[in-house]
N, CA, C and O atoms as a Tinker XYZ file with bonds, in Angstrom:
   188  protein
     1  N     -8.860000   -9.929000    1.993000    73     2
     2  CA    -9.667000   -9.158000    2.891000    64     1     3
     3  C    -11.065000   -9.078000    2.300000    63     2     4     5
     4  O    -11.230000   -8.679000    1.148000    81     3
     5  N    -12.052000   -9.446000    3.064000    73     3     6
     6  CA   -13.421000   -9.314000    2.577000    64     5     7
     7  C    -14.221000   -8.496000    3.582000    63     6     8     9
     8  O    -14.209000   -8.756000    4.785000    81     7
     9  N    -14.904000   -7.514000    3.052000    73     7    10
    10  CA   -15.731000   -6.635000    3.872000    64     9    11
    11  C    -17.139000   -6.694000    3.325000    63    10    12    13
    12  O    -17.344000   -6.604000    2.114000    81    11
    13  N    -18.103000   -6.844000    4.204000    73    11    14
    14  CA   -19.495000   -6.873000    3.784000    64    13    15
    15  C    -19.953000   -5.448000    3.501000    63    14    16    17
    16  O    -20.156000   -4.654000    4.419000    81    15
    17  N    -20.113000   -5.138000    2.224000    73    15    18
    18  CA   -20.537000   -3.796000    1.832000    64    17    19
    19  C    -21.995000   -3.764000    1.405000    63    18    20    21
    20  O    -22.445000   -2.782000    0.814000    81    19
    21  N    -22.733000   -4.816000    1.693000    73    19    22
    22  CA   -24.123000   -4.878000    1.237000    64    21    23
    23  C    -25.014000   -3.847000    1.912000    63    22    24    25
    24  O    -26.045000   -3.473000    1.354000    81    23
    25  N    -24.645000   -3.381000    3.098000    73    23    26
    26  CA   -25.468000   -2.405000    3.799000    64    25    27
    27  C    -24.875000   -0.999000    3.714000    63    26    28    29
    28  O    -25.267000   -0.110000    4.470000    81    27
    29  N    -23.943000   -0.802000    2.805000    73    27    30
    30  CA   -23.318000    0.498000    2.649000    64    29    31
    31  C    -24.206000    1.455000    1.875000    63    30    32    33
    32  O    -25.299000    1.102000    1.432000    81    31
    33  N    -23.716000    2.653000    1.725000    73    31    34
    34  CA   -24.446000    3.685000    1.003000    64    33    35
    35  C    -24.448000    3.366000   -0.489000    63    34    36    37
    36  O    -23.430000    2.933000   -1.029000    81    35
    37  N    -25.568000    3.572000   -1.151000    73    35    38
    38  CA   -25.703000    3.196000   -2.560000    64    37    39
    39  C    -24.812000    4.027000   -3.477000    63    38    40    41
    40  O    -24.497000    3.588000   -4.583000    81    39
    41  N    -24.403000    5.212000   -3.046000    73    39    42
    42  CA   -23.581000    6.077000   -3.895000    64    41    43
    43  C    -22.087000    5.753000   -3.797000    63    42    44    45
    44  O    -21.291000    6.298000   -4.561000    81    43
    45  N    -21.708000    4.899000   -2.896000    73    43    46
    46  CA   -20.292000    4.586000   -2.716000    64    45    47
    47  C    -19.847000    3.540000   -3.739000    63    46    48    49
    48  O    -20.564000    2.576000   -4.008000    81    47
    49  N    -18.661000    3.740000   -4.303000    73    47    50
    50  CA   -18.074000    2.797000   -5.252000    64    49    51
    51  C    -17.060000    1.951000   -4.479000    63    50    52    53
    52  O    -15.867000    2.254000   -4.461000    81    51
    53  N    -17.547000    0.904000   -3.853000    73    51    54
    54  CA   -16.701000    0.094000   -2.982000    64    53    55
    55  C    -15.609000   -0.644000   -3.745000    63    54    56    57
    56  O    -14.520000   -0.856000   -3.211000    81    55
    57  N    -15.880000   -1.032000   -4.971000    73    55    58
    58  CA   -14.852000   -1.718000   -5.763000    64    57    59
    59  C    -13.664000   -0.777000   -5.998000    63    58    60    61
    60  O    -12.509000   -1.193000   -5.903000    81    59
    61  N    -13.951000    0.475000   -6.302000    73    59    62
    62  CA   -12.875000    1.448000   -6.514000    64    61    63
    63  C    -12.117000    1.716000   -5.222000    63    62    64    65
    64  O    -10.895000    1.863000   -5.240000    81    63
    65  N    -12.824000    1.781000   -4.110000    73    63    66
    66  CA   -12.157000    1.967000   -2.824000    64    65    67
    67  C    -11.213000    0.803000   -2.536000    63    66    68    69
    68  O    -10.090000    1.008000   -2.076000    81    67
    69  N    -11.665000   -0.405000   -2.805000    73    67    70
    70  CA   -10.818000   -1.582000   -2.563000    64    69    71
    71  C     -9.593000   -1.575000   -3.466000    63    70    72    73
    72  O     -8.504000   -1.932000   -3.017000    81    71
    73  N     -9.744000   -1.175000   -4.737000    73    71    74
    74  CA    -8.595000   -1.107000   -5.647000    64    73    75
    75  C     -7.610000   -0.024000   -5.189000    63    74    76    77
    76  O     -6.395000   -0.220000   -5.245000    81    75
    77  N     -8.133000    1.099000   -4.743000    73    75    78
    78  CA    -7.266000    2.175000   -4.274000    64    77    79
    79  C     -6.486000    1.737000   -3.042000    63    78    80    81
    80  O     -5.288000    1.998000   -2.939000    81    79
    81  N     -7.156000    1.079000   -2.115000    73    79    82
    82  CA    -6.497000    0.617000   -0.895000    64    81    83
    83  C     -5.438000   -0.430000   -1.220000    63    82    84    85
    84  O     -4.352000   -0.412000   -0.640000    81    83
    85  N     -5.740000   -1.339000   -2.138000    73    83    86
    86  CA    -4.754000   -2.351000   -2.531000    64    85    87
    87  C     -3.539000   -1.689000   -3.170000    63    86    88    89
    88  O     -2.407000   -2.104000   -2.921000    81    87
    89  N     -3.759000   -0.673000   -3.986000    73    87    90
    90  CA    -2.642000    0.053000   -4.586000    64    89    91
    91  C     -1.812000    0.771000   -3.543000    63    90    92    93
    92  O     -0.583000    0.787000   -3.622000    81    91
    93  N     -2.481000    1.366000   -2.561000    73    91    94
    94  CA    -1.772000    2.032000   -1.475000    64    93    95
    95  C     -0.911000    1.044000   -0.699000    63    94    96    97
    96  O      0.237000    1.349000   -0.375000    81    95
    97  N     -1.442000   -0.125000   -0.401000    73    95    98
    98  CA    -0.664000   -1.133000    0.318000    64    97    99
    99  C      0.534000   -1.598000   -0.501000    63    98   100   101
   100  O      1.621000   -1.790000    0.043000    81    99
   101  N      0.343000   -1.779000   -1.804000    73    99   102
   102  CA     1.448000   -2.199000   -2.664000    64   101   103
   103  C      2.521000   -1.115000   -2.719000    63   102   104   105
   104  O      3.709000   -1.422000   -2.621000    81   103
   105  N      2.122000    0.148000   -2.875000    73   103   106
   106  CA     3.086000    1.243000   -2.889000    64   105   107
   107  C      3.857000    1.297000   -1.571000    63   106   108   109
   108  O      5.077000    1.463000   -1.576000    81   107
   109  N      3.162000    1.160000   -0.452000    73   107   110
   110  CA     3.798000    1.220000    0.861000    64   109   111
   111  C      4.819000    0.093000    1.020000    63   110   112   113
   112  O      5.911000    0.303000    1.548000    81   111
   113  N      4.454000   -1.092000    0.563000    73   111   114
   114  CA     5.361000   -2.237000    0.659000    64   113   115
   115  C      6.646000   -1.973000   -0.128000    63   114   116   117
   116  O      7.745000   -2.195000    0.379000    81   115
   117  N      6.503000   -1.497000   -1.369000    73   115   118
   118  CA     7.688000   -1.252000   -2.183000    64   117   119
   119  C      8.486000   -0.053000   -1.686000    63   118   120   121
   120  O      9.709000   -0.028000   -1.824000    81   119
   121  N      7.821000    0.928000   -1.118000    73   119   122
   122  CA     8.535000    2.081000   -0.563000    64   121   123
   123  C      9.387000    1.660000    0.630000    63   122   124   125
   124  O     10.528000    2.103000    0.766000    81   123
   125  N      8.843000    0.813000    1.487000    73   123   126
   126  CA     9.600000    0.338000    2.649000    64   125   127
   127  C     10.794000   -0.498000    2.193000    63   126   128   129
   128  O     11.896000   -0.354000    2.722000    81   127
   129  N     10.573000   -1.366000    1.215000    73   127   130
   130  CA    11.672000   -2.187000    0.705000    64   129   131
   131  C     12.747000   -1.287000    0.089000    63   130   132   133
   132  O     13.938000   -1.514000    0.299000    81   131
   133  N     12.337000   -0.282000   -0.661000    73   131   134
   134  CA    13.292000    0.643000   -1.268000    64   133   135
   135  C     14.092000    1.409000   -0.226000    63   134   136   137
   136  O     15.297000    1.604000   -0.383000    81   135
   137  N     13.424000    1.841000    0.834000    73   135   138
   138  CA    14.134000    2.559000    1.896000    64   137   139
   139  C     15.124000    1.663000    2.622000    63   138   140   141
   140  O     16.213000    2.107000    2.984000    81   139
   141  N     14.761000    0.425000    2.834000    73   139   142
   142  CA    15.688000   -0.509000    3.485000    64   141   143
   143  C     16.916000   -0.722000    2.602000    63   142   144   145
   144  O     18.044000   -0.739000    3.093000    81   143
   145  N     16.691000   -0.885000    1.294000    73   143   146
   146  CA    17.815000   -1.060000    0.372000    64   145   147
   147  C     18.682000    0.198000    0.355000    63   146   148   149
   148  O     19.910000    0.102000    0.358000    81   147
   149  N     18.059000    1.369000    0.339000    73   147   150
   150  CA    18.800000    2.625000    0.359000    64   149   151
   151  C     19.645000    2.751000    1.626000    63   150   152   153
   152  O     20.822000    3.102000    1.551000    81   151
   153  N     19.070000    2.474000    2.757000    73   151   154
   154  CA    19.815000    2.573000    4.013000    64   153   155
   155  C     20.942000    1.550000    4.082000    63   154   156   157
   156  O     22.031000    1.854000    4.569000    81   155
   157  N     20.681000    0.332000    3.593000    73   155   158
   158  CA    21.742000   -0.684000    3.579000    64   157   159
   159  C     22.875000   -0.243000    2.650000    63   158   160   161
   160  O     24.049000   -0.424000    2.975000    81   159
   161  N     22.531000    0.331000    1.503000    73   159   162
   162  CA    23.553000    0.834000    0.588000    64   161   163
   163  C     24.350000    1.965000    1.195000    63   162   164   165
   164  O     25.566000    2.029000    1.017000    81   163
   165  N     23.683000    2.868000    1.915000    73   163   166
   166  CA    24.387000    3.965000    2.581000    64   165   167
   167  C     25.347000    3.434000    3.632000    63   166   168   169
   168  O     26.463000    3.934000    3.774000    81   167
   169  N     24.915000    2.430000    4.360000    73   167   170
   170  CA    25.790000    1.846000    5.384000    64   169   171
   171  C     27.008000    1.187000    4.733000    63   170   172   173
   172  O     28.129000    1.303000    5.229000    81   171
   173  N     26.776000    0.509000    3.640000    73   171   174
   174  CA    27.854000   -0.205000    2.981000    64   173   175
   175  C     28.833000    0.744000    2.268000    63   174   176   177
   176  O     30.048000    0.576000    2.371000    81   175
   177  N     28.303000    1.732000    1.553000    73   175   178
   178  CA    29.156000    2.572000    0.715000    64   177   179
   179  C     29.656000    3.832000    1.411000    63   178   180   181
   180  O     30.684000    4.374000    1.004000    81   179
   181  N     28.974000    4.318000    2.439000    73   179   182
   182  CA    29.383000    5.574000    3.068000    64   181   183
   183  C     30.171000    5.389000    4.352000    63   182   184   185
   184  O     30.803000    6.334000    4.825000    81   183
   185  N     30.150000    4.208000    4.923000    73   183   186
   186  CA    30.855000    3.986000    6.184000    64   185   187
   187  C     32.037000    3.084000    5.970000    63   186   188
   188  O     32.760000    2.779000    6.919000    81   187
């Protein structure tokens, strides 16, 4: 993903924003995978 930040506000730390967003996306991906595994395990072991 590339965003043109050349016309942004000078006080904004765009590199940090991009790292935070990438971390959020990675966390969300692993959380969804974990929930799918949890639900599949519940279906297998509880039913």
